[in-house]
VODREN-632850 format. One line per field, with one value per residue (C-alpha): residue number from 1; residue in three letters; x, y, z. Coordinates in steps of 0.02 Angstrom, whole numbers. Layout:
<recs>
n = NUM | ... $
res = ALA | ... $
u = X | ... $
v = Y | ... $
w = Z | ... $
</recs>
This chain:
<recs>
n = 1 | 2 | 3 | 4 | 5 | 6 | 7 | 8 | 9 | 10 | 11 | 12 | 13 | 14 | 15 | 16 | 17 | 18 | 19 | 20 | 21 | 22 | 23 | 24 | 25 | 26 | 27 | 28 | 29 | 30 | 31 | 32 | 33 | 34 | 35 | 36 | 37 | 38 | 39 | 40 | 41 | 42 | 43 | 44 | 45 | 46 | 47 | 48 | 49 | 50 | 51 | 52 | 53 | 54 | 55 | 56 | 57 | 58 | 59 | 60 | 61 | 62 | 63 | 64 | 65 | 66 | 67 | 68 | 69 | 70 | 71 | 72 | 73 | 74 | 75 | 76 | 77 | 78 | 79 | 80 | 81 | 82 | 83 | 84 | 85 | 86 | 87 | 88 | 89 | 90 | 91 | 92 | 93 | 94 | 95 | 96 | 97 | 98 | 99 | 100 | 101 | 102 | 103 | 104 | 105 | 106 | 107 | 108 | 109 | 110 | 111 | 112 | 113 | 114 | 115 | 116 | 117 | 118 | 119 | 120 | 121 | 122 | 123 | 124 | 125 | 126 | 127 | 128 | 129 | 130 | 131 | 132 | 133 | 134 | 135 | 136 | 137 | 138 | 139 | 140 | 141 | 142 | 143 | 144 | 145 | 146 | 147 | 148 | 149 | 150 | 151 | 152 | 153 | 154 | 155 | 156 | 157 | 158 | 159 | 160 | 161 | 162 | 163 | 164 | 165 | 166 | 167 | 168 | 169 | 170 | 171 | 172 | 173 | 174 | 175 | 176 | 177 | 178 | 179 | 180 | 181 | 182 | 183 | 184 | 185 | 186 | 187 | 188 | 189 | 190 | 191 | 192 | 193 | 194 | 195 | 196 | 197 | 198 | 199 | 200 | 201 | 202 | 203 | 204 | 205 | 206 | 207 | 208 | 209 | 210 | 211 | 212 | 213 | 214 | 215 | 216 | 217 | 218 | 219 | 220 | 221 | 222 | 223 | 224 | 225 | 226 | 227 | 228 | 229 | 230 | 231 | 232 | 233 | 234 | 235 | 236 | 237 | 238 | 239 | 240 | 241 | 242 | 243 | 244 | 245 | 246 | 247 | 248 | 249 | 250 | 251 | 252 | 253 | 254 | 255 | 256 | 257 | 258 | 259 | 260 | 261 | 262 | 263 | 264 | 265 | 266 | 267 $
res = MET | PRO | GLY | ASP | PRO | LEU | PHE | ARG | GLN | ASP | ASP | ASP | HIS | TYR | ILE | PRO | THR | ASP | ARG | ALA | ARG | GLY | PRO | TRP | THR | PHE | ASP | SER | LEU | HIS | GLY | SER | PRO | VAL | ALA | ALA | LEU | ILE | ALA | HIS | CYS | VAL | GLU | LEU | ARG | MET | LEU | GLU | SER | VAL | SER | ALA | SER | THR | ASP | ALA | GLY | GLU | LEU | ARG | ILE | ALA | ARG | GLN | THR | ILE | ASP | LEU | PHE | ARG | ARG | VAL | PRO | TYR | GLY | PRO | LEU | SER | VAL | ASP | VAL | GLU | GLN | ILE | ARG | GLU | GLY | ARG | ARG | VAL | ALA | VAL | PHE | GLN | THR | ARG | VAL | SER | CYS | ASP | GLY | LYS | LEU | LEU | THR | GLN | ALA | THR | SER | LEU | CYS | LEU | ARG | ALA | ASN | GLU | ARG | LEU | GLY | SER | VAL | GLY | ALA | ASP | HIS | ALA | VAL | GLU | PRO | PRO | PRO | PRO | PRO | ASP | GLU | ALA | THR | PRO | ASN | VAL | VAL | ASP | ARG | VAL | GLY | ASN | ARG | TRP | VAL | SER | TYR | PRO | GLY | THR | LEU | GLU | MET | ARG | HIS | VAL | VAL | SER | PRO | GLY | GLY | SER | GLN | PRO | PRO | VAL | VAL | TRP | ILE | ARG | ASN | ASP | ALA | ARG | VAL | VAL | ALA | ASP | SER | PRO | LEU | THR | PRO | ALA | VAL | ARG | ALA | ALA | GLY | ILE | ALA | ASP | PHE | VAL | SER | PRO | PHE | ALA | ASN | MET | GLN | PRO | GLY | ARG | SER | GLY | TYR | VAL | ASN | ALA | ASP | ILE | THR | MET | HIS | LEU | HIS | ARG | GLN | PRO | VAL | GLY | GLU | TRP | HIS | TYR | LEU | ARG | VAL | VAL | SER | ARG | GLY | ALA | SER | ASP | GLY | VAL | ALA | THR | ALA | GLN | ALA | VAL | LEU | GLY | ASP | ARG | LEU | GLY | ALA | TYR | GLY | ALA | SER | SER | ALA | ALA | SER | LEU | ILE | ASN | ILE $
u = 3224 | 3390 | 3412 | 3225 | 3158 | 3060 | 2919 | 2847 | 2786 | 2608 | 2572 | 2582 | 2587 | 2723 | 2661 | 2761 | 2836 | 2852 | 3028 | 2967 | 2864 | 2909 | 2939 | 2800 | 2643 | 2615 | 2518 | 2638 | 2806 | 2976 | 3039 | 3194 | 3103 | 2999 | 3158 | 3238 | 3080 | 3082 | 3267 | 3235 | 3089 | 3184 | 3330 | 3210 | 3127 | 3298 | 3341 | 3175 | 3176 | 3355 | 3521 | 3603 | 3777 | 3835 | 3993 | 3944 | 3952 | 3846 | 3681 | 3669 | 3557 | 3648 | 3506 | 3343 | 3221 | 3067 | 2921 | 2840 | 2678 | 2569 | 2596 | 2634 | 2519 | 2556 | 2462 | 2485 | 2579 | 2571 | 2728 | 2720 | 2884 | 2876 | 3026 | 3012 | 3182 | 3311 | 3466 | 3637 | 3704 | 3551 | 3388 | 3251 | 3116 | 2965 | 2894 | 2723 | 2683 | 2498 | 2388 | 2205 | 2213 | 2277 | 2442 | 2557 | 2726 | 2816 | 2998 | 3113 | 3268 | 3406 | 3515 | 3683 | 3804 | 3966 | 4122 | 4282 | 4384 | 4332 | 4406 | 4393 | 4437 | 4467 | 4499 | 4410 | 4349 | 4277 | 4326 | 4420 | 4313 | 4282 | 4362 | 4303 | 4145 | 4241 | 4311 | 4141 | 4013 | 3876 | 3702 | 3534 | 3396 | 3292 | 3128 | 2947 | 2913 | 3015 | 2871 | 2852 | 2974 | 3025 | 3155 | 3279 | 3280 | 3328 | 3484 | 3654 | 3721 | 3884 | 3913 | 4072 | 3981 | 3809 | 3654 | 3573 | 3732 | 3819 | 3928 | 3868 | 3833 | 3931 | 3854 | 3902 | 3754 | 3751 | 3599 | 3559 | 3378 | 3334 | 3178 | 3107 | 3180 | 3239 | 3312 | 3496 | 3540 | 3620 | 3734 | 3603 | 3465 | 3579 | 3621 | 3437 | 3395 | 3518 | 3498 | 3336 | 3428 | 3495 | 3335 | 3321 | 3508 | 3519 | 3360 | 3367 | 3348 | 3327 | 3155 | 3086 | 2961 | 3082 | 3048 | 2967 | 3047 | 2940 | 3070 | 3229 | 3361 | 3509 | 3659 | 3784 | 3945 | 4009 | 3947 | 3951 | 4047 | 4034 | 3905 | 3953 | 3908 | 3923 | 3814 | 3901 | 3787 | 3876 | 3743 | 3575 | 3463 | 3289 | 3163 | 2975 | 2952 | 3045 | 3218 | 3339 | 3491 | 3630 | 3745 | 3890 | 3865 | 4016 | 4093 | 4263 | 4343 | 4272 | 4127 | 4018 | 3878 | 3763 | 3586 | 3474 | 3299 | 3171 | 3073 | 2925 | 2923 | 2816 | 2667 $
v = -2849 | -2782 | -2607 | -2577 | -2421 | -2427 | -2316 | -2243 | -2065 | -2027 | -1841 | -1803 | -1984 | -2115 | -2287 | -2430 | -2565 | -2746 | -2708 | -2594 | -2730 | -2787 | -2965 | -2966 | -2948 | -2942 | -2778 | -2670 | -2587 | -2616 | -2470 | -2442 | -2389 | -2269 | -2196 | -2180 | -2096 | -1968 | -1928 | -1911 | -1791 | -1688 | -1668 | -1612 | -1488 | -1427 | -1382 | -1293 | -1189 | -1151 | -1134 | -1305 | -1228 | -1058 | -982 | -1059 | -1234 | -1372 | -1413 | -1598 | -1711 | -1736 | -1820 | -1900 | -1965 | -2060 | -2112 | -2269 | -2264 | -2348 | -2485 | -2409 | -2499 | -2551 | -2404 | -2229 | -2120 | -1932 | -1849 | -1674 | -1589 | -1427 | -1319 | -1263 | -1179 | -1098 | -1021 | -978 | -1152 | -1251 | -1301 | -1414 | -1504 | -1599 | -1736 | -1820 | -1978 | -2017 | -2139 | -2102 | -1953 | -2055 | -2000 | -2151 | -2086 | -1922 | -1872 | -1729 | -1699 | -1589 | -1520 | -1437 | -1344 | -1441 | -1348 | -1443 | -1290 | -1317 | -1492 | -1598 | -1544 | -1666 | -1852 | -1979 | -2132 | -2229 | -2411 | -2477 | -2537 | -2724 | -2839 | -2789 | -2864 | -2977 | -3066 | -3083 | -3223 | -3195 | -3206 | -3252 | -3183 | -3331 | -3281 | -3331 | -3159 | -3203 | -3303 | -3139 | -3009 | -2895 | -2762 | -2866 | -3004 | -2887 | -2818 | -2899 | -2934 | -3010 | -3059 | -3024 | -3075 | -3150 | -3086 | -3201 | -3259 | -3214 | -3078 | -2907 | -2926 | -2840 | -2845 | -2767 | -2711 | -2655 | -2544 | -2503 | -2453 | -2285 | -2206 | -2172 | -2223 | -2051 | -1995 | -2010 | -2126 | -1993 | -2035 | -1988 | -2087 | -2239 | -2228 | -2204 | -2365 | -2460 | -2375 | -2468 | -2636 | -2592 | -2665 | -2833 | -2867 | -2824 | -2915 | -3069 | -3232 | -3406 | -3475 | -3313 | -3191 | -3048 | -2863 | -2727 | -2556 | -2404 | -2277 | -2253 | -2123 | -2094 | -1978 | -1934 | -1840 | -1857 | -1907 | -2096 | -2155 | -2308 | -2446 | -2558 | -2497 | -2589 | -2590 | -2639 | -2661 | -2590 | -2607 | -2687 | -2698 | -2770 | -2785 | -2812 | -2829 | -2667 | -2664 | -2527 | -2543 | -2435 | -2465 | -2385 | -2352 | -2350 | -2383 | -2444 | -2285 | -2312 | -2245 | -2106 | -2106 | -2208 | -2272 | -2323 | -2391 | -2429 | -2589 | -2689 | -2878 | -2948 | -3041 $
w = -48 | 25 | -43 | -58 | 32 | 194 | 132 | -26 | -22 | -75 | -63 | 123 | 181 | 200 | 148 | 227 | 118 | 173 | 228 | 368 | 453 | 628 | 688 | 819 | 713 | 526 | 530 | 632 | 599 | 676 | 782 | 675 | 516 | 621 | 696 | 524 | 456 | 596 | 569 | 382 | 407 | 536 | 416 | 278 | 397 | 452 | 273 | 249 | 407 | 452 | 364 | 376 | 367 | 432 | 501 | 668 | 592 | 516 | 599 | 644 | 745 | 910 | 1005 | 952 | 1083 | 1025 | 1136 | 1065 | 1163 | 1030 | 905 | 734 | 610 | 432 | 358 | 286 | 409 | 431 | 498 | 569 | 616 | 715 | 752 | 932 | 953 | 841 | 916 | 846 | 885 | 941 | 856 | 925 | 827 | 889 | 777 | 785 | 688 | 661 | 565 | 528 | 646 | 794 | 873 | 881 | 932 | 959 | 961 | 1008 | 903 | 973 | 834 | 868 | 757 | 737 | 681 | 643 | 692 | 873 | 884 | 1041 | 1217 | 1360 | 1371 | 1261 | 1357 | 1211 | 1195 | 1043 | 898 | 890 | 761 | 587 | 512 | 392 | 546 | 631 | 616 | 486 | 559 | 488 | 598 | 656 | 739 | 732 | 657 | 504 | 434 | 340 | 275 | 419 | 448 | 550 | 421 | 278 | 364 | 356 | 532 | 592 | 773 | 870 | 1030 | 997 | 1090 | 1215 | 1303 | 1465 | 1386 | 1324 | 1138 | 1000 | 826 | 660 | 554 | 374 | 349 | 167 | 198 | 122 | 194 | 20 | -146 | -202 | -35 | 14 | 157 | 267 | 415 | 545 | 458 | 445 | 631 | 678 | 587 | 699 | 869 | 911 | 918 | 1090 | 1165 | 1074 | 1084 | 1269 | 1319 | 1208 | 1305 | 1229 | 1260 | 1332 | 1260 | 1265 | 1290 | 1185 | 1201 | 1237 | 1183 | 1081 | 1123 | 1009 | 1037 | 900 | 936 | 757 | 586 | 557 | 404 | 293 | 277 | 424 | 599 | 763 | 918 | 1080 | 1231 | 1384 | 1520 | 1552 | 1705 | 1733 | 1875 | 1889 | 1700 | 1657 | 1578 | 1529 | 1417 | 1348 | 1199 | 1107 | 921 | 808 | 638 | 578 | 649 | 824 | 926 | 855 | 983 | 1093 | 1108 | 1252 | 1280 | 1416 | 1385 | 1451 | 1455 | 1315 | 1391 $
</recs>
């Protein structure tokens, strides 16, 4: 199962595999495969509609915001990506994911041209990366939802600080999930498949029903590298059944971006 793709492509549809299932119900998808699918389709559309590399730099996803306003079922998905802005250094794409004609989720992807000649200006306030994954505690996801194959259970995770405790969690994740079998696992797609974990890691409580996030926002200031990425929760707040959380995303070199989510308590 590890290494298998999340979807198979059938003409204009993406058909989920078992690996894309979520832990909540057998017939719905986890948010991370949906986020990875959107990033994958945006990158394909980017190559079709604009020049990925020019004298101004290489076009990359710098922010992806996804509104998860309906459950995404285990069924054939249609993905429509519309370019709504193309400038010299900025491009914006809007993505709609549907099943049987019903709109399930939509996303906005802000793409910026990065040029290594421009370097970095100003102070960097990122924290140091955590101890490497080979020094962290291996984890086997243990949830009711894992009565079936689901996305969290097919990823390799190692805890520096475990979720559900009094300290903000820090978890290394190795994501090998290609969107479709013949597609490369690009840095942005790999990060998108991890960013959604800000909500479950931040909101996990033993003996409680937990929260279901209604959005995923990912920021990337550089290209992630390598297979192992970490997610470090840096803040979480909750009131009246609504929670928000923010996390740093990084690899062995340090932080490469951030993710955040707004969530509703699961009742």
